[in-house]
C-alpha positions as CSV (number, residue, x, y, z in Angstrom):
1,M,101.8,149.8,135.6
2,T,102.9,149.6,132.0
3,E,106.2,151.3,132.8
4,D,106.7,149.9,136.3
5,W,109.8,147.9,135.3
6,R,111.7,151.2,134.7
7,H,112.0,151.6,138.5
8,G,114.4,148.7,138.4
9,G,116.0,148.8,135.0
10,F,116.6,146.2,132.3
11,G,119.1,143.4,132.4
12,L,120.1,140.3,130.5
13,Y,120.9,136.9,132.2
14,L,122.7,134.2,130.2
15,H,122.9,130.7,131.7
16,W,125.8,128.4,131.0
17,P,124.7,125.1,132.4
18,F,128.0,123.2,132.5
19,C,130.4,122.5,135.4
20,A,133.6,120.4,135.7
21,A,132.0,118.7,138.7
22,K,128.8,118.9,140.7
23,C,129.2,120.4,144.1
24,P,127.4,118.4,146.8
25,Y,125.5,121.4,148.2
26,C,124.4,122.8,144.8
27,D,120.8,122.7,143.6
28,F,121.3,125.0,140.6
29,N,120.7,123.9,137.1
30,S,124.2,122.6,136.3
31,H,125.4,119.5,134.4
32,V,128.7,117.7,133.9
33,A,129.5,116.9,130.2
34,D,132.5,115.2,128.6
35,K,132.3,117.3,125.4
36,I,130.7,120.6,124.6
37,D,130.3,122.0,121.1
38,Q,130.8,125.6,121.9
39,N,130.1,126.7,118.3
40,R,126.7,125.1,118.6
41,W,126.0,127.0,121.8
42,N,127.2,130.2,120.2
43,R,124.7,129.9,117.4
44,A,121.9,129.2,119.9
45,Y,122.8,132.2,122.2
46,L,123.0,134.6,119.3
47,S,119.7,133.4,118.0
48,E,118.0,134.0,121.3
49,I,119.6,137.5,121.7
50,R,118.2,138.5,118.3
51,R,114.7,137.1,119.1
52,L,114.5,139.0,122.4
53,G,116.1,142.1,120.9
54,T,113.2,142.2,118.4
55,E,110.8,142.4,121.3
56,T,112.8,144.8,123.6
57,G,115.3,146.5,121.3
58,D,114.2,150.1,122.1
59,R,115.4,149.7,125.7
60,V,118.6,150.7,127.3
61,L,120.4,147.6,128.7
62,N,121.8,148.2,132.2
63,S,123.6,144.9,132.9
64,V,124.6,141.5,131.5
65,F,125.2,138.5,133.8
66,F,126.8,135.2,132.8
67,G,125.6,132.7,135.4
68,G,125.7,129.0,135.8
69,G,126.9,126.4,136.1
70,T,130.4,127.6,135.6
71,P,130.7,130.4,133.0
72,S,134.5,130.5,133.3
73,L,134.4,127.2,131.4
74,M,133.2,129.2,128.3
75,D,135.7,130.0,125.6
76,P,136.6,133.7,125.7
77,D,135.8,133.8,122.0
78,L,132.2,132.6,122.8
79,V,131.8,135.4,125.4
80,H,133.2,137.9,122.9
81,A,130.7,136.8,120.2
82,I,127.8,137.0,122.6
83,L,128.8,140.5,123.8
84,D,129.3,141.7,120.2
85,E,125.7,140.6,119.5
86,V,124.4,142.3,122.6
87,R,126.1,145.5,121.5
88,A,124.5,145.2,118.1
89,T,121.0,144.5,119.6
90,W,120.5,147.0,122.5
91,R,121.5,150.5,123.4
92,L,123.9,150.0,126.3
93,A,124.0,152.2,129.5
94,N,127.1,154.3,129.7
95,D,128.0,152.4,132.9
96,I,126.8,149.0,131.9
97,E,127.9,146.2,134.3
98,I,128.9,142.9,132.6
99,T,129.5,140.2,135.2
100,L,130.8,136.6,134.7
101,E,130.8,134.0,137.4
102,A,134.1,132.2,137.8
103,N,135.7,129.5,139.8
104,P,139.2,130.2,140.9
105,T,141.1,127.3,139.4
106,S,144.3,128.1,137.6
107,I,142.9,126.9,134.3
108,E,139.9,129.2,134.5
109,A,142.0,132.2,135.8
110,G,144.0,131.8,132.7
111,R,141.0,132.9,130.7
112,F,140.4,136.2,132.6
113,R,142.3,138.3,130.2
114,G,140.2,137.0,127.3
115,Y,137.0,137.8,129.2
116,A,138.2,141.3,129.9
117,E,139.1,141.9,126.3
118,A,135.6,140.7,125.3
119,G,134.0,143.4,127.6
120,V,133.5,141.7,130.9
121,N,134.1,144.3,133.6
122,R,133.1,142.4,136.8
123,V,133.9,138.9,138.0
124,S,132.0,137.0,140.7
125,M,134.4,134.5,142.2
126,G,133.1,131.3,143.9
127,M,135.8,131.0,146.6
128,Q,133.4,129.5,149.1
129,A,136.1,128.8,151.8
130,L,139.7,129.8,152.5
131,N,141.0,126.5,153.8
132,D,141.7,123.3,152.0
133,T,139.8,121.0,154.4
134,D,136.5,122.8,153.9
135,L,137.1,123.3,150.2
136,R,137.4,119.5,149.8
137,R,134.2,118.9,151.9
138,L,132.4,121.4,149.7
139,G,133.5,119.5,146.6
140,R,135.5,122.5,145.2
141,M,138.2,121.8,142.7
142,H,140.6,124.6,143.7
143,S,142.9,124.9,146.7
144,A,143.0,127.9,149.0
145,A,146.3,129.0,147.5
146,E,144.9,128.7,144.0
147,G,141.9,130.8,145.1
148,R,144.1,133.6,146.4
149,K,146.2,133.6,143.3
150,A,143.2,133.6,141.0
151,F,141.8,136.6,143.0
152,D,145.0,138.5,142.5
153,I,144.8,137.8,138.8
154,A,141.2,138.9,138.6
155,R,142.0,142.1,140.5
156,N,144.6,143.0,137.9
157,Q,142.1,142.3,135.0
158,F,138.8,143.7,136.2
159,D,137.7,146.9,137.8
160,R,135.3,145.0,140.1
161,V,135.6,141.6,141.7
162,S,133.0,140.0,143.9
163,F,133.8,137.2,146.3
164,D,131.4,134.3,147.5
165,L,131.9,132.6,150.8
166,I,129.7,129.9,152.5
167,Y,129.6,129.9,156.3
168,A,127.9,127.7,159.0
169,R,129.8,124.8,157.5
170,Q,130.6,121.5,159.1
171,D,132.7,121.8,162.3
172,Q,132.9,125.6,161.9
173,D,132.3,127.8,165.0
174,E,131.9,131.5,165.3
175,A,135.6,132.2,166.0
176,A,136.8,130.2,163.0
177,W,134.3,132.1,160.8
178,E,135.3,135.4,162.2
179,A,139.0,134.7,161.4
180,E,138.2,133.6,157.9
181,L,136.0,136.6,157.2
182,R,138.7,139.0,158.5
183,E,141.2,137.3,156.2
184,A,138.9,137.8,153.2
185,L,138.5,141.4,154.1
186,S,142.2,141.8,154.1
187,M,142.2,140.9,150.4
188,A,140.6,144.2,149.5
189,V,137.3,142.8,148.3
190,D,134.7,145.5,147.6
191,H,131.7,143.1,147.3
192,F,130.9,140.0,149.3
193,S,128.1,137.4,148.8
194,L,128.0,135.6,152.2
195,Y,125.7,132.6,152.4
196,Q,124.8,130.3,155.2
197,L,125.1,126.7,154.1
198,T,121.6,125.4,153.4
199,I,120.9,121.7,152.9
200,E,118.7,121.3,149.8
201,D,116.6,118.4,148.8
202,G,117.9,116.7,145.7
203,T,121.6,117.4,146.4
204,V,124.3,115.1,147.7
205,F,124.3,116.9,151.0
206,G,120.6,116.6,151.2
207,A,120.8,112.8,150.8
208,R,123.6,112.6,153.4
209,H,121.7,114.7,155.9
210,A,118.6,112.6,155.5
211,A,120.7,109.5,156.2
212,G,122.2,111.1,159.3
213,K,125.7,111.2,157.7
214,L,126.3,114.9,157.4
215,K,128.0,115.5,160.8
216,G,129.2,118.7,162.5
217,L,126.6,121.2,161.2
218,P,126.1,124.2,163.5
219,D,122.8,124.3,165.3
220,D,120.4,127.2,164.6
221,D,121.6,129.3,167.5
222,S,125.2,129.0,166.3
223,S,124.3,129.8,162.7
224,A,122.3,132.9,164.0
225,D,125.4,134.0,166.0
226,M,127.5,133.7,162.8
227,Y,125.0,135.8,160.9
228,L,125.1,138.5,163.5
229,K,128.9,138.5,163.7
230,T,129.0,138.8,159.9
231,Q,126.9,142.0,160.1
232,E,129.1,143.4,162.8
233,I,132.4,142.8,161.1
234,C,131.3,143.9,157.6
235,D,129.6,147.1,159.0
236,A,132.8,148.0,160.8
237,A,134.8,147.4,157.6
238,G,132.6,149.7,155.5
239,L,130.8,146.9,153.7
240,P,127.2,147.0,155.1
241,A,124.6,144.5,153.9
242,Y,122.6,146.2,151.2
243,E,120.7,142.9,150.8
244,I,120.2,139.9,153.1
245,S,123.3,138.0,151.9
246,N,125.2,140.7,150.0
247,H,127.7,143.3,151.4
248,A,129.4,146.1,149.5
249,H,131.3,149.3,149.7
250,P,128.8,152.1,148.7
251,G,128.8,152.2,144.9
252,S,130.0,148.6,144.5
253,E,126.7,146.9,144.8
254,S,125.8,144.3,142.1
255,R,123.8,146.4,139.6
256,H,122.4,143.3,137.9
257,N,121.1,141.8,141.1
258,L,119.6,145.1,142.0
259,I,117.5,144.9,138.9
260,Y,115.9,141.7,140.4
261,W,115.5,143.1,143.8
262,R,114.1,146.4,142.6
263,Y,111.7,144.4,140.4
264,G,112.9,145.6,137.0
265,D,112.7,143.6,133.8
266,Y,115.3,141.0,132.7
267,A,115.6,138.7,129.7
268,G,116.7,135.2,130.5
269,I,118.6,133.1,128.0
270,G,119.8,129.5,128.4
271,P,118.7,126.2,129.9
272,G,116.5,126.8,133.0
273,A,116.8,130.6,132.7
274,H,114.0,132.7,134.1
275,G,113.0,136.2,133.1
276,R,110.5,139.0,133.7
277,L,109.4,141.0,130.6
278,T,106.9,143.8,130.4
279,L,105.5,143.8,126.9
280,N,102.4,145.6,125.6
281,G,101.6,146.7,129.1
282,Q,101.7,143.2,130.7
283,R,104.5,141.8,132.8
284,Q,105.2,138.2,131.9
285,A,107.2,135.4,133.5
286,T,109.5,133.5,131.2
287,E,111.4,130.3,131.7
288,A,113.3,127.8,129.6
289,P,113.6,124.0,129.7
290,Q,116.4,122.9,132.1
291,L,118.1,120.1,130.1
292,P,120.9,121.5,127.9
293,N,120.2,119.4,124.9
294,A,116.4,120.0,125.1
295,W,117.0,123.7,125.2
296,L,119.5,123.6,122.3
297,E,117.2,121.5,120.1
298,M,114.2,123.8,120.9
299,V,116.2,126.8,119.8
300,E,117.4,125.1,116.6
301,T,114.1,123.7,115.6
302,T,111.6,126.4,116.6
303,G,113.8,129.5,116.9
304,N,112.5,130.0,120.4
305,G,114.1,128.6,123.6
306,E,111.3,129.5,126.0
307,S,108.4,127.5,127.4
308,P,105.0,129.3,127.0
309,R,105.0,132.6,128.9
310,E,102.8,133.3,131.9
311,A,101.0,136.6,132.3
312,L,101.4,137.8,135.9
313,S,98.3,139.2,137.7
314,R,98.5,142.4,139.7
315,E,98.4,140.3,142.9
316,E,101.3,138.1,141.7
317,Q,103.4,141.2,140.8
318,A,102.8,142.8,144.1
319,I,103.8,139.7,146.0
320,E,107.0,139.4,143.9
321,F,107.8,143.0,144.5
322,L,107.5,142.5,148.3
323,L,109.5,139.2,148.2
324,F,112.4,140.8,146.4
325,G,112.3,144.4,147.6
326,L,112.2,143.7,151.3
327,R,115.4,141.8,151.0
328,L,117.1,145.2,150.3
329,S,118.2,147.5,153.1
330,E,116.6,150.4,151.2
331,G,113.2,148.5,151.3
332,I,110.3,149.3,149.0
333,S,108.1,152.2,148.0
334,A,104.7,151.9,149.6
335,Q,103.2,153.9,146.7
336,R,104.7,151.6,144.1
337,Y,103.3,148.5,146.0
338,E,99.8,150.1,145.9
339,A,100.1,150.9,142.2
340,L,101.0,147.3,141.4
341,S,98.4,145.7,143.6
342,G,95.6,148.1,143.6
343,V,95.4,148.1,147.4
344,A,97.6,149.5,150.1
345,L,99.7,147.4,152.5
346,P,97.6,146.6,155.7
347,R,98.1,149.5,158.0
348,A,97.4,147.5,161.2
349,K,100.0,145.0,160.3
350,L,102.6,147.7,159.5
351,D,101.9,149.4,162.8
352,E,102.3,146.1,164.7
353,L,105.6,145.3,162.9
354,C,106.9,148.8,163.6
355,D,106.0,148.5,167.3
356,L,107.9,145.2,167.4
357,G,111.0,147.0,165.9
358,L,111.0,144.6,162.8
359,I,110.3,147.2,160.1
360,Q,110.6,150.9,159.7
361,A,108.1,153.0,157.7
362,E,109.5,156.5,156.9
363,Q,109.0,158.9,154.0
364,G,106.9,156.5,152.0
365,R,109.4,153.6,152.2
366,I,109.1,150.4,154.2
367,A,112.2,148.4,155.1
368,A,113.2,145.6,157.5
369,T,115.3,146.7,160.4
370,T,118.5,145.0,161.6
371,A,116.3,143.0,164.0
372,G,113.8,142.2,161.3
373,R,116.1,140.9,158.6
374,P,116.8,137.5,160.3
375,V,113.0,136.9,160.5
376,L,112.1,138.4,157.1
377,N,110.0,135.3,156.2
378,G,107.8,136.0,159.2
379,I,107.4,139.6,158.2
380,L,106.4,138.6,154.7
381,R,103.8,136.2,156.0
382,E,102.2,139.0,157.9
383,L,102.2,141.4,154.9
384,I,101.3,139.1,152.0
385,P,97.5,139.0,151.5
């Protein structure tokens, strides 16, 4: 168990908590600020990298991910300084993936060259929709034309570009979504993150929905039809779902996200960032305060931006392994689950789910089938002790 994390690898997540505006559907830890002292943030990030490097410095780092918030609001010099410190702290994998999330406004696209020069080699673009009406409804600050132009710029700067879209939007039917998805495929994208719109508590959409003011949302059957159409179209285009909401050409999968789903270790830096670190034979859960100023002051005054760590029990690790791993088309190793938990998965439940066509168990691996993926939560309820 002390080396279990090696099955998934080791990554670094850096959270930039600021956005130019808060999208009405978003429940991520993001904040709008009039003024940001990026030099102060630089010092805090570098301090945290050094602290975590002292604990994990003998490892090979497989990926770096700048998430948010909106990391494309970061000065390229700040990204450069962070990545220089990363290079000085860890041994990097020869094929290290360094991703930065970006919004496709013209201002942010203008920073792409600077990010590439800093060492970013993959951009994840939050397109979300390809028509102006829906972009306005989603609170996005770019137009459809701006998005397409930014994508072209990104394609010229980075080897790999991912593309986020939201479907099951207001007044969207299956035919409209199919047309939009086919247009996106025509743009030569090699990785898609395709999410159904979910209404989260604590968001503007959540409040509108509770008040009966969010009109035109597809019903559950229509949303399910859009999900199935998504699988059909992407499979035919050579971008199968390697995870519930993520599609890629073989070899273009997000290596950083695979670390999460394969239950590797990852260090989390920044406000609200979570991590999983195996130290001295014990896997620990880490997290940081969510408020940006609280996190900054904590780093500056104590030299540590984390809340107290929590040691994960064998049962907790096994549950997390199931929750993450069964999202992948490759599924999980039954032997690895047993090593983590100390007990095998319930054979009677596995047989029942196999008979129902919801999972397949072959050559020591357990995976949800095409029919099982839409009801994955039900499968997990059956398997989790």
